[in-house]
N, C-alpha and C positions, 0 to 999 in steps of 0.2 A: 569494547575494551580490547576484544581478541584481536583485532586488526592493528590496535595500537600496540600492545606486547608482541605481535609477530615483527614488528620493525626492530625490534631488538633479539630475535632469534637467530643470532649469529652464531653458525655452526663452526667447530676446531675440532681437531684429531684429540681424543680426550686424553690428557696428559698421564704420563705413568709416576706412580710415587717413586721419589728418588730419581725421576728423569732431569734433563736439563732444565726445563719449565720449572719444576718443583724445588731445585736446587738453586736456582736464580732468585726465586720468588723468597725463600729464605735468606739468602745472603743480601738482598736489598731490604726485604721489608721488616726482617727482626732487627737489625740494628736502627734502621731508621725510627721504628715505633719506639725503643727503647731509649734512642737518644731523645725524641719528642717528649715521653715520659719524664725524663729529668729535666728537660730545658722549661717545663710548666710547673716545677716544683715550687718555685718562689711566689707564684700567684696569690694574690687574696683569697680568705675563706668565702666570700661571696662569688668571686669568680670561678673560684674551685666547684663549688656546688653546681654554677649555672653550666661549667664546662662539662660535668658528668651528666646533668639533665639533657643537654642537647645531644649529647652521644648517646643516651637514651632514646631519643627521640629519632637520632638518624637509624639506630638498629632496629627501630618500629617501622619506619619507612622502608628499611632494606627488607626486612623479613615480609612486610606486605607486597612487595614485589615480588619476592620469591615464592611467596603462596602463589599470588594471583597468576605468575608465569607458570608455575609446575603444573596447576590447576587446569589453565585453558591451553596451553601449548605443549607442554610434556607429557601430560597425562590426559588431554582430550576429554575436558570436562569431568574427569573422575579424580575425586580427592585421594592424595596418597597419605596414610596416615604415618607413615616412616618419618615423614617431615613435619608433624605436629609440634609447635613451637615452645616445647617446654623440655628440652634437654639443658644439662648442667651449662653449656655454652649459650644457652638462650636466656639465661636468668638474669644477666646485668642489662638487658633490653627492659625488663621490668623493673629491677631495683633503682637503676639511675633514675629512673623518673619519680620514683616514690622518694629519692631523698631530701628534696627540699621541704617535704611536708612532714619528716619524722622530726621527732626528738634527739637532743643531741645523743644520749646513749645509745639508741637506736640506731643512729648514723654511723657511730664507732664500729657497732657489730657489723651492721651491711657494709662498710667499708672495708674493714679486714675481712670479710667473706669474699668480698670482691677481689681482693689483692690476691688472697691465697689460691680461690679455685679459678678466677679468670686465668692467671697466669700458668696454673696447672691444666687446665683444662684447653685452653688456647695452646701450649706447647704440645701437649700431646695430640692433638688436633694435627696442628702442623708437621708432627714428626710422623704421623700416621694417617695421610691425609686420603685415604681411600674413597670418603664419604665427599670430599671436597671437589673430587676431579669430576667434570661434565663434558658431554659434548658439546655444549653452548657456552659460549664465551663469557656471556653475562652472569649464569649460574657460577662457574669457576673464578670469576673474578668477584663475585659476591662473597663466595666462601673464604676466599683468602683476605679480603677486605675485612669481611667480619671479626676475624681471627686475630688480623692484626690490631683492629679496634680494640679487642679484649686486651691483648697484650698492653696496649698503650693504657688501658685504664689501670691494670693491674700496676705497672710499673709506675705508673703518675701518683697512684695512692702510696705505692711503697716510698716515694721519696718524698712525697707532700706531707703524711702523717708522721709525728713524732711519737707518738703512741698508738698501741693497738688495743683491740678487743680480747678478752682473757680467751683462750682457745674452745674451752669447754662451750662458750655461748655461741661461737663460730661453728662447732661440731652439732651443737643442737638445731640452728639455722639448716646445714646442710641436710641433716637427716629429717628436717621437715619438708623441706623441698624434694627429697628422694620418696618420701611417703605420699608426698602428692604426685609425684611423678609414677609411683605404683599405683594410684587409684586410679588413673588416665589408663594406665597399660591394662589395668583389669577391665574398667568400663567400656573400653572402646576397642577392645581386643577382637572383639566378634566381626568389627568392619573394616579391618587391615591389620598390616604388619606394622602396630605401634610398637615402640621399643624405648620411651622415653628414659634418660638417664642408662640406655642399655641393660637394665634390671628387669625386663618384663618376665613374668614366670612361663609366658608361654612362647618365647622365641628362643632358638638357640644362642648361648652366649656369643658376642660378635667381638670382642675387645681383645685385641694381641696379647699374646701371653697368657691371659685370663682364659682364654677359649680352649687351653689344653688342659685346663684343670678339669671343666665340666663332663667329659668322659669318664675321669677318675672318681670325681667324689661328687657329681649330682651338680644339679643347676642352681638350688637355693643355698647351698654352702659356697658356692664359686660366686655367686652374687652377694652373700654376707661378706666374704675376702676381699672382694673390689671394693665394697664399699669402706671396708676397714682401711685398705691400703689407699685410697681416695684421701681419706682423711689424714693419714700418714702422711700422705705427699703435700697436703695443705698445710699441715704442722711443720713440715721441713721447712717448706718455704718461707711461712712466717719466723721461723728461728733463724734463718739464713740472713733473712732482711733486717730483723732486729739486732742482730750479732752486729751486720754490717754499718748499722746507724749508731750503735751503742756498745762497742767493743770491750 
């Protein structure tokens, strides 16, 4: 396995946030993914579910490659808990493959959640891409491809669905996943730098802007403000999309 992975260990100069590489990726990737999301909004319900399921499976395969490559090549057979796959931007990998097996009401909640928080999470990651830049071509390509897929999922759902779940149901799902992320952070923190959803009580707060609050008000209040702002961002996205569809 190591030998196979080493064939893809192509090195590169680690790109700088808002350097030429980053700007080109945004100028090309964002319009293309948004256009493709719009282009697929007339497909049938069966094809819609199949598309999301396939994208979920692609994300799982991409994540499997990232985990194996990071373990074997980057960290020399030491697991890096920082990349444990349960960030906000990891959730579509799980939710998309679950969709075909859920009832219609649950599907509405999850698709609305995917629309709100994949657009929010992917946009923030693409604007502040420090964690996406690597000295390996495949890992950097993986990070950008991952978040472009998330943008596509979000905008495809935005144009495909005519109605969305009530936002309190979406918020409940968000806080349930945040609670699960907190459990992972607490259970596994002794093994390494795990910081799912960037809300670990054991790690310095690392998200831009909010990291300036921690020295002033403390870590836990900063985490709570961050979660509330994330919910506000998701609500804003849903309101804008709903207004554009039904002004």
